[in-house]
N, C-alpha and C positions, 0 to 999 in steps of 0.2 A: 872684759874685752878692751880691746884698742877702741879711742874713740877721740872725735875733735868737739868740743863743747865749749859752750858759753857759762862761765862759772857763777856771773850774777850780771845784772843789768849796768853798763855804764855809757852814758850819754854822751859824755864828753871824749872818753878815750876808749873807743869799743873793742880795741887789737889787745887791750891790757887785760880783758876779761877772755880771751882766748885760750884757751889749754887745749894742750894735745898730751894726752894720758889713757887713762883707764876709766872704766864706767862699770857697773855691775852688768851680768848677763841680763838680757830682757825676759819677762815672762811671756808667754803665747797665749792671749786669751783664745776663747771658743770661738771659731769663725775667723780667726786669724792666722797670717802665716810668717813664719819667720825667713828672711832672706839673707843669704849671706853675701856682703856686698863686696861688688867687683870695681864699681866706680861710681863717684859722687859728685857733681859740678855746683859751682857757686854761684848764689844769687845775690843781688841786692837784699833780698828779703833775710840773709843769713847776717848782714850787717845790720838790719834794725832789729833784729833778735838779740846782737851783741849790744844793742843800744838802749832795750828794754821797752821797744815799741811792738806793740801787738799781744804782749805776754806779760804774766802777772810776775812780780817778784818771787812770789813761792812756788813756782813752777821751774826755778832754776834749782841745780844744772840744767841746762838743755842740750843734748846732743844735736849738733846742726845738721843741714844737707835736705833741702825740700826734694830734691832730686837725685835719683839714684838707680842703678841696674844692677842685677845680682844672679843668685840661683836659688832656687827654692830647694827645701830638702830631697824631694824627687828628682831632682837634677834639670828642672825646667829653667832655663833662662828669660829673666823679666825685666821687664822696665817699670818702675814705680809711677803711679798715678798719686800725687801728693794731696788730692782734696779728701779729706775725710768727711763723710757727711753722717747724717742722721739715718738709721738702717732704716726708719719709717718713712723717709723724703722719698716721693715719687716723682719725676721728671727730670729736670735737668738742675744737677747738683750744685752748678756755680750761682743758682738763685735760693740754696737752701740756707737759710738764716742760721741754723747751728752750723754751717759746715765750718771747717779748720782745716790747716794744711800742718803737714809735718814740720814740726819744730814751734808750734803755738800749743799745742796740747799734748802731742806725741812725739816723743823722741825721734830724731831726723837719720838721716842716711850715712851721716859721715863716721861708720863705725864699723867692725868686723859685721855686725849683724844688725838689723831694724827688722822692726815686726810693724805688718800693715793687715788692714782686712784684706782676706783673700780675694775681692775682687779689685783690690788696688795694686795687685800684682799681674801686669800684663804680659802674655808671653811674647818674646823678644822674636822678631823675624830673624830668619836664617841669612847668616851674610852681614847682620848689624853687630859692631862691636860693642861691648859694655860702654866703652866712653862715649861712643855715638848716642847709644840709647839714654845715657846717663844725662843729656842735654836737652832730651825732647819734653821732660815733663811740666816745664814751667815756660821758659823762652820760646822753643819751637810750638807748645801746644795753644800759648798766647797767640802766636804769631798766624797760626793755623785756623782757630777761629775768627780772628779779625779779618782774615784774607776771604775765607770760603764760607763762614756762618755769617758774619755781619756785613761785610761791603757789598754783597750782590754783584761784584765785578764778573765780566764773563772775559773768556780768553781775546786777545787783540786791544783792551782797552788799557789805558795810561795810569799807573800808578806811582805816587810819590811817596817815599819812605824819607821821613826826617831822623837824620842821625844815621851815619854810615856804619857805626863798628859796634854797637851793642848786641846782645844776644838777640833781642827781639828783632833788630833792624837787620842783621845777617841772615837769621831765618826768612824773614818776609823778602828778601830779596831771592834767595835760593828758591822759594816754594813759589813766588811769582813768576820767576823765569820758567822753572818747570812745569807751570799752569798756562803759560802762552802769555803773559800779560807783557805790555811793555813797562819795563821798571826804571823808573828815575830815583835818583838819591840824593840827597843833600849831605855833606860833611863838612865839617871844622878845617880839617887841613888836608894836605894833599895824600898823604900816607892812607888815610881812612877810606878817602874817595877811591883810589886806587884798588883797596881791598874789596870795596864794593862792586868794583868793575871786574874783579878778579872772580868773584862768587856770581856774576850775570848781569850786573845791573847795565843798561842799555845806554845809559847816560848818567854824569854826576856834575853836581852843582856846588858851588860854595853856599855855607849857610845865608839864606835871605835872598839869594840870588834870584832875578827876574828870571822864569823860565820863557822857553820859545813860544810854548800854547799852554792852554788850561788842560787841568789832568782830570779825570774819573774820580778819583779818590785819593785822598791823603792818609798817610797810617802815621800817627800821633803817639809818642811817648814821652815827648820833650817838655811840653807846656808854654811856659810863658815865653820863652826865648825864641819859639817858633810860630806860636798861634796866629799870628798876623798874617805870616808867610803863608802858612797854609790855608789861611780863609781867602786869601788873595788867589791861589794858585788853583782853586777849583771852579770847574765848569759849572755854567748854572745847573741846577738840580744835583749837583755831585755830593759827594760825603766825605766826611772827617771820621775816622774811628779811630779812637783813643784809648790806651790802654795803661798811660801813667803819665806822669808831670814832673819830671824828674828838675827841671829847671824852675818850676813853682805852679801852683795849683790855680793861680786867679790873675788870666789875661783879661784884656779888653774883650768882651764878646762880639762886637762888632756886629749889634743885632741887626741894624738895617741892612747889610747885606746878607746875613743869614735870611731874613723874611724875602727880601726882595729877589735874590736870586734861588729862594726855595733850596737853601743848602740844609744839608742833615748832619747832624752832629750824634754818633753814637757809641756809647762805652762798651767795653769789653775787658772780661776777668777771666783769666786761665782758659779753662777748657773741662767737656766733661771726661767721662771715661771713654765713651764711645767715639770722641772726636780723638781722643790719644791712641785709640786702636787704628781710626781711619789715617792718622797721621804717620803711624808706622808702615802702616800697609803702602800708603803714599810714597813714603821717603825709599822704602825697600822697592817699590815697581819701577820709580821713575829713576832709579839709579843715585839719589842723590847721596852725597856725602855731606852731612851737617858739619860746619865750621867749627872747629875747635882750636882755640888759641894757644893754649898751651895745657900740656899735661905735666901734672905734679904729683910725685908721691905723697900718699896723705899724711905722712909723718912730717911733711915739709908744708903743712897748710898755712903756718902762719907768714910765710912769703907770700903764697897765693893770696891770702887774704889781703895783706898789704898793697899787692899789686892792683886788685880790685879797688880797694880805698882810695888809692891814688891815680885811679882812671888809666893805668897802664896796661889796658887790655884792649884786645880784638878779638871778636869772637869769645866763645865760652872758656871758662878755666875749669878743668876736671881734674879731680884730686883720683888717683888710682891705687889698688891694694896689690 
């Protein structure tokens, strides 16, 4: 079958290991289902896979794509939940120490067909396109959990999103606006700030710019470059919800401010199957159109990966069949 895959780990030149070609048809274990893929979206995780991070050398070749949407054999349109856990685990699957993602132990969604546990193929709401569904499983699910499960925000409160154009950031803007938050965003350049405003941000600011007032919550995925600004932006008792550290993982902690103002710092990773189902329902009922930066035919995946590696993206990149 057709597939986009990593042939081997390549830490220094990840795109050299990217292959657009053919792989064997997958077997379908008991309790799993085969999904004919209509769309798959790119994540930074795919670049880490190409670099060999989080995956053993003997697991290559590995078909890429944590996120996807397609159709099962019985004609059901579905969105993939990419967290695959221990069948015996009870409770929040993001806390399962044996959990894994598609493309870590199991082949991914950038192919004609992907095989997942039956519970990981979630029916897609009517009216949601495959491309829209394909962006939800990682970036949008991460944003949903950060906002609705972790932050404790209520409508009318003010949230600051650090970084204006990434997949999680654009999802936070759209979800926050739809949920009745006052949404503020920082961005490094005017074009990215304009994107945030188009998606619903009430105000945008240059990175590090002093804000007109303190905020109730900051949503972080940048790390070292923005951490000091995030800490200074919070009201007493405010919260930072962090899901990544793209600029570096070790900022100054600013512990005096942390304890004196009784600030909170909470980590968040991905989300549960139930949260993904709730996210899809919210997107559908609120009339949200998830931001898609670019749609590219899957056989042109190399161009799409090059654009992501070079940071030439605004919103999600989706590969379509």
